[in-house]
N, C-alpha and C positions, 0 to 999 in steps of 0.2 A: 508382359508376362513378369520382366524384368522387373519393372517398378515396383507391381506388387512385393515381389521378391525383398525390393528394398526397404519397403515398407514394414515389412511382417519381421525382417532381421533389426532395425530402429525402433519397432516399439520392444522387441525379446532383451534389445540390448537396455533401453530407459527403465523398461522392468527388473531387469536384475542388477543395475546400477541402485534406483533408490530401494527396492527388496534387501540388497545385502548391506545398503546403512541401517536402516531398519532393525533388521536382525542382528549385525552387530550392535550394533544401540540397544542391546539389550544385555549384554554382557560383558562392554566397554565402560568402567565410572569414571569420567570426566573429570581435574582437579576442580577445586571452587572456584580457581582465580579464574577457570574458562569458564564455567557452569554462568557464574557473575556476568562475563563479557557475552554469553549467547543472550542473554535477558537484549542486549541492545539492538540484537539484531533485526526484529521487526520495526522496531519505531524509526531507525534507518531506514528501513525501507522503504516505508512509506512514505517518511518525507521526501526520499528520492522522485517517489512514483508523483506524490500531491502539489511538492511544491514548482516545478516549471506547469503544471498546468495552473497554479494561482497566478504564478509572478507572472507567466511568460505567455499568456493565453493567443497572439497573433505573433509569436518568435520573437516580439520583443522585450525590452522588461515595462511594464504597466505599473505603477505606483498610484497611478491619479483614483481621487475619488470615482471616477467612471468606470473600474473595473468589476465588474459586481463580484466576478468569481474571488476578487482580493477581501472583498467586505463578505460575502458569502464567510466566505475563510476565517474570517477574525469573529462571523457571529458565530461558528463554529466553536474556536476557538475557547470564546467564552463560555459555549453552556459547558466543556471538554471539562475545563476549568473547574467550574462550580457545581456537577453533577456529576463526574467520573463516571458515566450513562454513555457507553461505544454507538446505544441505538439509537438514544436520544438526539445524540450532538451529530448523527449522520442526517435524521431527520433537519431537525434544526438546520445546519447549513444549506441540505436539501429546499428547504421551504423558503430560508431566506436568499439563493441566489431566485428561487422563480421568482418572488415576489419584489426582487430589483432587476431584473429582468424585464419583468412585466412594468414598474414601472417604469424603469429607463430607457 
């Protein structure tokens, strides 16, 4: 029974913290400098998640042409650069990874 109370309390606490931020955000106007800085958060977080998966596939730095994740990442970067289309970038990167893994 103790584990269920802990899980319930943790869920309520998590909900309360997130709800309070959402509720307060409606009533607070952030300075322009902070708003501009917050625009860089999603790319920074995605880079922190994706870069290790591409550059460190086996736990060590792998910049060789045999690294299919790196090559597929380069394909995705090129597609993103020219199309600026998120779904197309994801599909191109996944297709390139699938084809490179199949060929190599």
